[in-house]
N, C-alpha and C positions, 0 to 999 in steps of 0.2 A: 114335521120337523125336517129341516134341510141344513146340515152343517158341513162346511168344507173348510179345511185348514187354510186353503189358498185364498179364501174370501175375507180374511182379516178378522179383527176383534168385534167390531160392531157391524152386524149384518142386517141390513134393513134400515128403515127410517125410524131411528131410535133417538128421541130427544134426551140430551143429558142435562144435568143440573149441578149446582154447587152442593157441597156436603151440608152446609147450613140449612138450605132449603129442604134437602132430603131428611135431615134430622128433625125438622119441624113436623114431619108426618108421624113421628113417634109420640104417643100420648104420655102424659105425666106419670102414669102408673102402669105403663104397658109391660106385658110379658114379651121380652125381646129375645129372639133366637138368632144366634150368630154362627157363621161358619168358623172353622178352625179346629185343628187337632195336632198335638205334638208341637205346639208353638209356631205353626205355619198355616197359611191359607185362611187367615182371619181378616175381616174388614178393618180398615185403618182410619180413613178420613172421617167417615160418619160417626164412629164412636168418639173421636176427638171433638167433633162438633157437638155431640151430646154433652160431653164433659164441660165444654165452654158455653153451653146454652144458658141464657139468662133466666129461664123458667126454673121453678122448683120441681125437680123430678125425683121420683122414688121408683126406680126401675128394677125389674127382675130380669137378670141376664142369664141365658142358657147357651152353653157351647157344647160341642161334642167332646172336646178335650182341652188341652192347654192352649192359651192364646197369648197375645203380646201385651206390651205396656199400654197401648192405646185403650184397651178394654179393662185390664185388671190393675192398672195403676191410675190412669187419668180419671176414669169415671169414679173410682173409689175415692181418690183424693178430692174430687169435686163434691163429695157427699151425696151423689145422685144414685148410688147403688144400694138397694134395700135387700135384695136376695140374689143368691148365686147358685147355679146348678151346673154340672155335677162334679166338676174337676177344675182346679186352678193351680198355677205354679209360681205365682209372683209373690214376693215378700209383702207388698202393700196389701193385696187382697187377703193373704194369709193372716196378717196382723189384724186387719179389720174383722175377720171371721172369729179369731180367737179372743178378741176383746168384746165380742158380742155386738159390734156395730153393723155387721152384715150377716144375715141368716144364710146358712149354707146347708145344702141337702146333697148327700153323697149317694151315687147309684152305680150299679154295674153298667159298663158300656154297652154290652150286647143287647140289653133290654131297653135302653133309654130312648131310642128313637120311637119304638112302639109306645112307650109311656107318654111321650109328647103327643103323638098322633091320637092316642086314646083320651087325651084331656086330663091325665093324672095331675098335671101341674096347673090346670086351668086352661082357658082358651088362649092360644098364642095370638098375639096381636100383630107382630111384624117380624119378618125374617130379614136379616142383613147378611148378604152372601157375597164373598169375593169370587170373581170369575176371571177367566182369561179370554173368554169370547161370549158374545151375547146375541141372540136373535129375538124375534118377536115373541116366541113362546118357549124358548129354551136358553139354558146357559151351560157353559163348560166350567167346572170348578178349577181352582188353581192347584196349590201344592198339597192340599189335603181334601178328602171327601167327608170323612166323619159321618155326622148325621144330617148333612145338608139336604139330601133328598127328602128325608122325613120332615125337616124344618120347612122347606119350601112347600111341601104338600099340606102342612097343617096351619101355616100362618095365614091370617086374613089379608095382610099387606106384604109387599116384597120390595126391598131396596137392594140393588145390585151395584157393587163396586167392581168396575172392570180395570184390572191391574195390568198396565203395560210393562211392568218390570219382570213379569213372569213370561216365559216363552209360550206361545200358543201351541207349540208342539207337545206340551204336557198332555194335551188331549189324547195322545197316543197311548198313555199308560192307564187311562181311566176306563173302568168297566162298571157302569152304574145300572143297577136293577132295583127298582122300588117294588117290594112285594106287597101282596094283599095283606090286610090285617087279619088276624085270627077272628073267627074260626074258618075263614075261607082261604087260609094260607096254603100255597102250593110248596112242594119240596124244592130245595135249591138244586138246580140242574147242573151242578159242577161235578165232573168226573175226576178232575185233578186240580190241585191248588192254584195253578196258573192258567187254567182254562178261562175263557171269556163267555159271558152269557148276556151282557147288556150293551150299552152304548156309552159314548163319552159325555152325554148330555143329561141334564136334569130338566124335565119339561114342566111347564106351569101355565096357568090361566093368565093371559096378558092383562086382564082386568085387575089383577093383583098389584101390578107394578106401580109404585108411587114415587120412585126416584131411581135414576141411573147416574152414577158418579164415576168419573174416570180418575185413576190414580197411577202413579209410577213410583210407588214406595215398596221397598223390599220388606220381607218378613223380618221378625226379630227372633231368629232361630236359636237353637241350642248352642251353648259353648261347652264343649266337653272337656273336662279336666284330663290331664295326662293320667294314665293308669298308675295307681299306687303299688307299693310292694304287696299290700294285702290283695289288691285286684289281681296281680300277676300270680300270686300263690293260689288264689281261688280258681283262676283260669287253669292252672296246672292240675289241681285236684279234679276239676270238672273234666278236663281232658282225659285223665286216667279213667275216671268213672265211665265216660261216654264210650271210650274205646273198648272197655270191657263189655258194656251193654251191647254195642254193635256186634260183638262176637257171639254173645250168648242169647240175646233177647229176640224172639221171633218178630217183635214189633219193628225191628230195624233190619229185617232180613234182606230187603231190596232197597228201600228208600228211607232216608232219615228226614223227617219233617221237624223243623226246629222253630221255636219262638223265643224271643228275648224281650224282657221288659224295657221300657223307655228310661233314658238317663245315662249317666256316665258309666255306671256299673254294667248295664246292659250293653252299651256300646263297646266297652272294653272286652266283654266276653264275646261279642260278635267278631271283634278284631282278632281274637285268638283262634278262630275257626281254622285258619290256615295251618295251625300246629297239630290239629287232630288227624289221626290216621283213619280216614273213612274207607280206605281200600277202593273197591269198585262200586261202593254204594252211591246211589244218587242222593244228593243233598238239596233240599228245597226249604226255603223259609216261608212259613205261614204264620203271620202275626199281625199286630195292629200298627206298628211303626217300623219304618225303613230308616236306619241310621247309618252314619258314616262307615261303621265297621263292616257293612255288607258290600260296599262298593268294591273293595279289594277282592272279596270272595267271588263276586260276579266277574271282575276283570280276569281273575286267574282261571276261571272255569270251574272252581270248586262248587259254586252254587249253580244248580240247573235253572233256578228261577226264584222269584220272591213275590209274595202277595202281601199287601198291607192296606191301611186306609190313609196313611200319612207319610209324606217324605220328610220325616223329622230330622233333617240334616243340619249340620253346622253351616255357617256362611260359605266356607271353603268347599264343603261337601256338596252343598246346593249348586254352587257354580260349576263344580266338576260334572255333576249330572246334567245341568243345563247345556253345557258345552258339547255333550255327546248324547243328547236325549234320544235320538233315533235309535242308537245302538242299545242303550239301556232299556228302551221301551219294548224290545223284542222279548225280554224275559222278566219284565217287572210290571206288576198289575196293582192299581189302586182301586179299592172297592168301598162301598158304604160300610160303616162300622158294624151294622147289624149282620153283615156277611163276613167281614174279616174276623169278627169275634164270635161267630155263631157257634154255640155249643155242639150242634149236630155235626158241623164240619170239622171242628177241632177233634171230636171223638172219631169221626169217620176216617180222617187222614192220619190218625194215630200220632198226634203232635207230641213232641217232647218240649214241654213248656218250662222256661227258665226265667224266674222273676226274683225280685228282691223283697226285703221287708225292713221295718224299723227294728224288730226284735222277734225272736222265737222263744217259746218256753220249753221246759224240760219234757213236756209231753207232746210237743209237735204242733202247738197252736201258734199262729203268727199274727202279729200286729203290723199292718202295712201303712197305717194312716195317722196314728196319734202318738206324739211324744208324751211320755209319762201317762199315757192313757187318756189325756185330756186335750192336748193341743194339736189341732189339725195340721198336717203337713200339706199334702196335695189332694188326696182322694184315692179311692180304691182303683179307679181307672179300669183297665181290662185285666188286671192280675187275677181277679176272682173268676173271670170267664175261662182263663187258661189254666189256673191252678186246679180247679175242680174238674174240668172237662178233658184235660190232656190225658193221654194214656200213661204218661209219666210226668208228674209234676215235681219240679225242683225249685227250691228257694236257695239263692246264693247271697250271702251277706258277710261283711267283715264281722269278726267276733267282738269287737269293741267300738265305741264311739268316744268323742271328746278326748282324743289323744291317749286312749287307753284307760281313761278314768271310769268309763261306764261299760258294763258288759251288755252285749246285745243277745246273749243267751241268759235267760232269766228263769227263776223258779216258776213264775206264773205271770203271764202278760195281762195287764188290766184292761186291755181292749183287744178283741179278737176279730180279725177280718177273714182269716182263713183257718178253719178248724183242723184238728189232727186228721180228719177224714179227707181233706181236700188235696193233699200233696204227699209225696213219699220220700223225698230226699232233701237233706239240708247240707249245704257246702259252705264252709268257712275257709280261711287261710290255713286252718289247722287240720283239715281233713274232711271226710265225707261221712255223714250219718245216714245209713240206709235203713229206713224205718219200716220197710215192707214186712208184714207178718209179725211184727213185734207187739207185745203187750205194753200197756202204759209204763209199767215198771222197767221193762227192758228198754223202752224208748228213752227213759230218763238216763239210764246207765250209758246208752250209746251217745246221746246228745252232749252229756258232760264232757266226753272225750274230744269234742271239736270246739269246746269253749276255749277262751284265752287261758293259758296256763296260770295267770295271776288270779283268776276267779275259779279255777277248777276245784280246788280244795273246799272253798266255801259252798259251791254248788253241790258237791258230793256230800258234804256234811248236811246240807239242807235235805237232799234226797233221802239219806239214811234216817234222818230224824222224822221226816214225813212218813216213811214206810212203817216206822214203829207205831204210828197212829192208825194204821190199817187203811183199807179201801182199795178199790181197783185202780184209782188214780189218786195216790196219796198226796196230801197237801198239809202244810202247816201255814194256814191262811195269814195269820198275823205276821209271821216272818216274811212270807212271799210278798205281801204288799208293802212291807217296810223297805224293800229294795227301791221301789219307785218313789216312796215318800221321801226318802233321804236324798235321792237325785233331784227331785222336783224342788227341794228347798234351795 
């Protein structure tokens, strides 16, 4: 492999084709692996060509994380999507999944690349990968890495979209290492979160390539809402909690390693880092997504570095990074998702993981994926990787939804993604519930105190009534589920 930034995007005698011809290499019932994570770095022209294809297609589409409209709107609207794995963020795909038109399978991000390589989903037919540079037997990914190395390794055929809208200098942030599969897997040789152990490229067998398509189309990245009053109050409570932990917890004695979940809540909390008194502690981000809120912290020198698998930025944030990519690349690293979300690294670096949820119940179980216990939102993503493996797992969420009509603190959640064993702290705009060392009954008393005041009395009455029935984790099941039944109507 020979890659040089100065040699341009297409290095060597590489024949290109149109997206329609490339799409023709995809079979009617193929298992299709696509790049993309955090709404960026996904192929654009070939998926649109598949949506417009005259053939009857029934595709299974696999991505590392969230992608754009070309995949999760156009192909769904065309009726050509049969199955979707393992995460999606678009209303169109979500509606089709919840109406039973598209089969959806949700998985933890850290394990998913291996599952694809091991054939758990079947034999992958074709991988469609966005790149910023391409040679005879290598490519450089664009704004996300995700599971692209695993996808390229496991697919029988490869289509590459070379995107001229992304700066080739993005190669400076990539650190790609494809590990051996178990049981021959070697330890990850990272001593620190921003160390580098790989290269900017994904290598492949040239015989796999069945299409090279050029494009100059930008991502369809996140649009972050402005922080709400609840977001700001949550950030304030989180600030007070973290400052106290930094003073007392040996975990934070020298370096504070932080992770935030993807989305507007996570971005708002990232943006609040500047208000936290870290003293002389080094602060490093080790997570799966790099969002706008981290740019200011890098610029100010608060963050010593950031490691992720996706530059999940807004359009403005993306342009800001592109305009000064050489400077940001000095302390920003993008890795494959099986490394950015690796349980051993999360545990070894002592990460403080901060994620959100749809709801939590009185005993500290969290639902991160299903409204009313039945309707899929996006998927578990990497929240399970970080909640369970972080040295300190925190769930931050507003106490209500639907303009205060629905409590997000409930007696019993009908769908559980994160059990009471997986995280230790819950933060709402009304305070912090520190659940460490508490029995289930004590947890319930503590969690009631951070619920919205309009629901506290009802929750406390439920708790007292359940206790009268006995048990280590007391419940009045009929009443517990009635909360969700009434809201679902």
